[in-house]
DSSP file (Angstrom, degrees, kcal/mol; ACC not computed):
  #  RESIDUE AA STRUCTURE BP1 BP2  ACC     N-H-->O    O-->H-N    N-H-->O    O-->H-N    TCO  KAPPA ALPHA  PHI   PSI    X-CA   Y-CA   Z-CA
    1    1 A X    >         0   0    0      0, 0.0     3,-1.4     0, 0.0     7,-0.2   0.000 360.0 360.0 360.0 -37.8  191.7  148.1   75.2
    2    2 A X  T 3   +     0   0    0      1,-0.3     6,-0.1     5,-0.1    11,-0.0   0.674 360.0  63.2 -69.4 -12.5  192.9  148.0   71.6
    3    3 A X  T 3  S+     0   0    0     19,-0.1     2,-0.6     4,-0.0    -1,-0.3   0.544  76.3 102.2 -88.5  -4.1  191.9  151.6   71.1
    4    4 A X    <>  -     0   0    0     -3,-1.4     4,-2.7     1,-0.2     5,-0.2  -0.682  62.2-154.0 -79.6 117.7  194.3  152.9   73.6
    5    5 A X  H  > S+     0   0    0     -2,-0.6     4,-2.3     1,-0.2     5,-0.2   0.883  95.9  53.1 -60.2 -37.3  197.4  154.4   71.7
    6    6 A X  H  > S+     0   0    0      2,-0.2     4,-2.5     1,-0.2    -1,-0.2   0.946 111.5  45.3 -61.8 -48.5  199.6  153.8   74.8
    7    7 A X  H  > S+     0   0    0      1,-0.2     4,-2.3     2,-0.2     6,-0.2   0.914 112.6  50.8 -62.8 -42.8  198.6  150.1   74.9
    8    8 A X  H  <>S+     0   0    0     -4,-2.7     5,-1.7     1,-0.2     4,-0.5   0.894 112.7  46.1 -61.8 -41.2  199.0  149.7   71.1
    9    9 A X  H ><5S+     0   0    0     -4,-2.3     3,-0.5    -5,-0.2    -1,-0.2   0.891 109.8  55.6 -69.3 -38.3  202.5  151.2   71.2
   10   10 A X  H 3<5S+     0   0    0     -4,-2.5    -2,-0.2     1,-0.2    -1,-0.2   0.922 117.2  33.2 -60.4 -46.1  203.4  149.0   74.3
   11   11 A X  T 3<5S-     0   0    0     -4,-2.3    -1,-0.2    -5,-0.1    -2,-0.2   0.402 104.4-129.1 -93.6   5.9  202.6  145.7   72.6
   12   12 A X  T X>5 +     0   0    0     -3,-0.5     4,-2.5    -4,-0.5     3,-0.5   0.834  48.3 160.4  52.6  38.5  203.7  147.0   69.2
   13   13 A X  H 3>< +     0   0    0     -5,-1.7     4,-2.9     1,-0.2     7,-0.3   0.824  67.7  56.0 -61.8 -32.9  200.4  145.8   67.7
   14   14 A X  H 34 S+     0   0    0     -6,-0.4    -1,-0.2     1,-0.2     6,-0.1   0.832 113.2  42.1 -70.0 -30.4  200.7  148.1   64.6
   15   15 A X  H <4 S+     0   0    0     -3,-0.5     3,-0.4     2,-0.1    -2,-0.2   0.877 121.5  40.0 -79.5 -40.5  204.1  146.6   63.8
   16   16 A X  H  < S+     0   0    0     -4,-2.5     2,-0.3     1,-0.3    -2,-0.2   0.846 132.3  21.4 -78.3 -37.3  203.1  143.0   64.5
   17   17 A X    ><  +     0   0    0     -4,-2.9     3,-2.1    -5,-0.3    -1,-0.3  -0.691  66.1 175.4-134.7  79.9  199.6  143.1   63.0
   18   18 A X  T 3  S+     0   0    0     -3,-0.4    -1,-0.1    -2,-0.3    -4,-0.1   0.735  77.8  61.8 -62.9 -22.5  199.4  146.0   60.5
   19   19 A X  T 3  S+     0   0    0      2,-0.1    -1,-0.3     0, 0.0     2,-0.1   0.508  76.4 119.1 -82.3  -0.5  195.9  145.1   59.4
   20   20 A X    <   -     0   0    0     -3,-2.1     2,-0.4    -7,-0.3    -3,-0.0  -0.416  57.8-141.9 -63.8 135.6  194.6  145.7   62.9
   21   21 A X        -     0   0    0     -2,-0.1     2,-0.6     2,-0.0    -2,-0.1  -0.833   3.4-148.4-105.9 139.5  192.0  148.5   63.0
   22   22 A X        -     0   0    0     -2,-0.4     2,-0.4   -19,-0.1   -19,-0.1  -0.928  13.7-163.2-106.9 114.2  191.7  151.1   65.8
   23   23 A X        -     0   0    0     -2,-0.6     2,-0.5     0, 0.0    -2,-0.0  -0.800   9.5-143.0 -96.3 140.3  188.2  152.3   66.4
   24   24 A X        -     0   0    0     -2,-0.4   -20,-0.0   -20,-0.0     2,-0.0  -0.876  22.3-116.7-100.0 131.5  187.6  155.4   68.4
   25   25 A X        -     0   0    0     -2,-0.5     2,-0.5   -22,-0.1    -1,-0.0  -0.369  24.3-144.3 -64.7 147.4  184.7  155.5   70.8
   26   26 A X        -     0   0    0     -2,-0.0     2,-0.4     0, 0.0    -1,-0.1  -0.961   7.6-138.0-117.9 119.0  182.0  158.1   70.0
   27   27 A X        +     0   0    0     -2,-0.5     3,-0.1     1,-0.2    -2,-0.0  -0.634  26.4 171.0 -74.8 126.8  180.2  159.9   72.8
   28   28 A X        +     0   0    0     -2,-0.4     2,-0.3     1,-0.3    -1,-0.2   0.537  63.7   7.1-111.6 -12.7  176.5  160.2   72.1
   29   29 A X        -     0   0    0      2,-0.0     2,-0.4     0, 0.0    -1,-0.3  -0.988  55.1-153.1-162.9 158.7  175.3  161.4   75.4
   30   30 A X        -     0   0    0     -2,-0.3     2,-0.6    -3,-0.1    -3,-0.0  -0.985   7.3-154.6-142.9 131.6  176.4  162.7   78.8
   31   31 A X    >   -     0   0    0     -2,-0.4     3,-0.5     3,-0.1     2,-0.3  -0.921  16.9-157.5-108.0 114.4  174.5  162.4   82.1
   32   32 A X  T 3   +     0   0    0     -2,-0.6     3,-0.1     1,-0.2    -2,-0.0  -0.648  68.7   6.4 -92.8 146.5  175.6  165.1   84.6
   33   33 A X  T 3  S+     0   0    0     -2,-0.3     2,-0.7     1,-0.2    -1,-0.2   0.800  79.8 158.3  58.5  33.3  175.1  164.9   88.3
   34   34 A X    <   -     0   0    0     -3,-0.5    -1,-0.2     1,-0.1    -3,-0.1  -0.808  27.8-164.4 -92.3 118.7  173.9  161.3   88.2
   35   35 A X        +     0   0    0     -2,-0.7    22,-0.8    -3,-0.1     2,-0.3  -0.001  57.0  98.1 -92.5  29.3  174.4  159.7   91.6
   36   36 A X  E     -A   56   0A   0     20,-0.2     2,-0.3    21,-0.1    20,-0.2  -0.761  60.3-143.1-114.8 160.5  173.9  156.2   90.3
   37   37 A X  E     -A   55   0A   0     18,-3.0    18,-2.1    -2,-0.3     2,-0.4  -0.917  28.3-103.0-121.6 151.5  176.4  153.5   89.3
   38   38 A X  E     +A   54   0A   0     -2,-0.3    16,-0.2    16,-0.2     3,-0.1  -0.584  35.9 174.6 -76.1 128.6  176.2  151.0   86.5
   39   39 A X  E     -     0   0A   0     14,-3.5     2,-0.3     1,-0.4    15,-0.2   0.746  64.4 -13.5-102.3 -33.1  175.3  147.5   87.8
   40   40 A X  E     -A   53   0A   0     13,-1.2    13,-3.0     2,-0.0    -1,-0.4  -0.976  58.5-156.1-162.8 160.7  174.9  145.5   84.5
   41   41 A X  E     -A   52   0A   0     -2,-0.3     2,-0.4    11,-0.2    11,-0.2  -0.982   5.6-156.5-147.7 159.7  174.6  146.1   80.8
   42   42 A X  E     -A   51   0A   0      9,-2.5     9,-2.9    -2,-0.3     2,-0.5  -0.987   9.7-159.6-139.4 121.3  173.2  144.4   77.7
   43   43 A X  E     -A   50   0A   0     -2,-0.4     2,-0.8     7,-0.2     7,-0.2  -0.924   3.2-166.3-108.5 122.1  174.5  145.2   74.2
   44   44 A X  E >>> -A   49   0A   0      5,-2.9     5,-2.0    -2,-0.5     4,-1.1  -0.825   9.1-177.7-106.2  90.0  172.2  144.3   71.2
   45   45 A X  G >45S+     0   0    0     -2,-0.8     3,-0.6     1,-0.2    -1,-0.2   0.877  75.0  55.9 -62.7 -42.4  174.6  144.6   68.3
   46   46 A X  G 345S+     0   0    0      1,-0.2    -1,-0.2     2,-0.1    -2,-0.0   0.738 118.8  34.6 -66.3 -20.6  172.2  143.9   65.4
   47   47 A X  G <45S-     0   0    0     -3,-0.9    -1,-0.2     2,-0.1    -2,-0.2   0.475 106.9-122.4-108.1  -4.7  169.9  146.7   66.6
   48   48 A X  T <<5 +     0   0    0     -4,-1.1     2,-0.4    -3,-0.6    -3,-0.2   0.856  63.0 141.3  68.7  38.6  172.5  149.1   67.8
   49   49 A X  E   < -A   44   0A   0     -5,-2.0    -5,-2.9     2,-0.0     2,-0.4  -0.886  34.8-169.1-116.8 145.9  171.1  149.3   71.3
   50   50 A X  E     -A   43   0A   0     -2,-0.4     2,-0.5    -7,-0.2    -7,-0.2  -0.984   5.9-166.4-130.3 121.3  172.8  149.4   74.7
   51   51 A X  E     -A   42   0A   0     -9,-2.9    -9,-2.5    -2,-0.4     2,-0.4  -0.917   4.7-167.3-106.3 130.6  170.8  148.9   77.9
   52   52 A X  E     -A   41   0A   0     -2,-0.5     2,-0.6   -11,-0.2   -11,-0.2  -0.979  13.9-145.2-121.6 126.6  172.4  149.8   81.2
   53   53 A X  E     -A   40   0A   0    -13,-3.0   -14,-3.5    -2,-0.4   -13,-1.2  -0.816  23.7-164.4 -89.0 118.4  171.0  148.9   84.7
   54   54 A X  E     +A   38   0A   0     -2,-0.6     2,-0.3   -16,-0.2   -16,-0.2  -0.735  10.2 177.0-104.6 153.0  171.7  151.7   87.1
   55   55 A X  E     -A   37   0A   0    -18,-2.1   -18,-3.0    -2,-0.3     2,-0.2  -0.991  39.0 -88.9-151.7 156.5  171.5  151.5   90.8
   56   56 A X  E     -A   36   0A   0     -2,-0.3   -20,-0.2   -20,-0.2   -21,-0.0  -0.460  34.2-168.6 -64.4 135.1  172.2  153.6   93.9
   57   57 A X        +     0   0    0    -22,-0.8     2,-0.3    -2,-0.2    -1,-0.1   0.446  46.7 113.7-111.0  -3.2  175.8  153.2   95.0
   58   58 A X     >  -     0   0    0    -23,-0.2     4,-2.2     1,-0.1     5,-0.2  -0.550  64.4-138.3 -72.8 133.4  175.8  154.8   98.5
   59   59 A X  H  > S+     0   0    0     -2,-0.3     4,-2.6     1,-0.2     5,-0.2   0.857  99.2  55.2 -64.1 -37.4  176.4  152.1  101.1
   60   60 A X  H  > S+     0   0    0      2,-0.2     4,-2.1     1,-0.2    -1,-0.2   0.929 110.5  45.4 -61.9 -44.1  173.8  153.4  103.6
   61   61 A X  H  > S+     0   0    0      2,-0.2     4,-2.0     1,-0.2    -2,-0.2   0.915 114.3  49.0 -64.3 -44.3  171.0  153.3  101.0
   62   62 A X  H  X S+     0   0    0     -4,-2.2     4,-2.5     2,-0.2    -2,-0.2   0.892 110.6  49.9 -64.8 -41.2  172.1  149.8   99.8
   63   63 A X  H  X S+     0   0    0     -4,-2.6     4,-2.8     2,-0.2     5,-0.2   0.914 109.4  51.9 -63.2 -42.8  172.3  148.4  103.4
   64   64 A X  H  X S+     0   0    0     -4,-2.1     4,-2.1    -5,-0.2    -1,-0.2   0.889 110.4  49.2 -59.8 -41.3  168.8  149.8  104.1
   65   65 A X  H  X S+     0   0    0     -4,-2.0     4,-2.4     2,-0.2    -2,-0.2   0.923 111.8  47.4 -63.8 -46.7  167.5  148.1  101.0
   66   66 A X  H  X S+     0   0    0     -4,-2.5     4,-2.2     1,-0.2    -2,-0.2   0.903 113.4  48.0 -63.6 -41.9  169.1  144.7  101.9
   67   67 A X  H  X S+     0   0    0     -4,-2.8     4,-2.2     2,-0.2    -1,-0.2   0.899 111.8  50.2 -64.7 -40.7  167.8  144.9  105.5
   68   68 A X  H  X S+     0   0    0     -4,-2.1     4,-1.0    -5,-0.2    -2,-0.2   0.919 112.5  46.9 -63.5 -44.9  164.3  145.8  104.3
   69   69 A X  H  X S+     0   0    0     -4,-2.4     4,-0.5     1,-0.2     3,-0.3   0.863 112.1  49.8 -67.6 -37.0  164.3  142.9  101.8
   70   70 A X  H >< S+     0   0    0     -4,-2.2     3,-0.9     1,-0.2    -1,-0.2   0.878 107.6  54.4 -70.6 -37.8  165.6  140.4  104.4
   71   71 A X  H 3< S+     0   0    0     -4,-2.2    -1,-0.2     1,-0.2    -2,-0.2   0.749 102.2  59.1 -66.8 -23.8  163.0  141.5  106.9
   72   72 A X  H 3<        0   0    0     -4,-1.0    -1,-0.2    -3,-0.3    -2,-0.2   0.690 360.0 360.0 -78.0 -19.5  160.2  140.8  104.4
   73   73 A X    <<        0   0    0     -3,-0.9    -1,-0.2    -4,-0.5    -2,-0.1   0.497 360.0 360.0 -83.1 360.0  161.1  137.1  103.9
């Protein structure tokens, strides 16, 4: 949120806290035509790793999965 120039200007952070640093995100990869949604993530700062748990987001597939899992119990 602090990296958004509009947000920084709105709250006048550069005027109020001049020592504040603005970091810009760096894109390292792009996944095209991925029909999954992010469910959870884990950031390991000391190793520079980001793990993202992806899952099917279509409601019909998710309902089928829930029904299948309930019927197995």
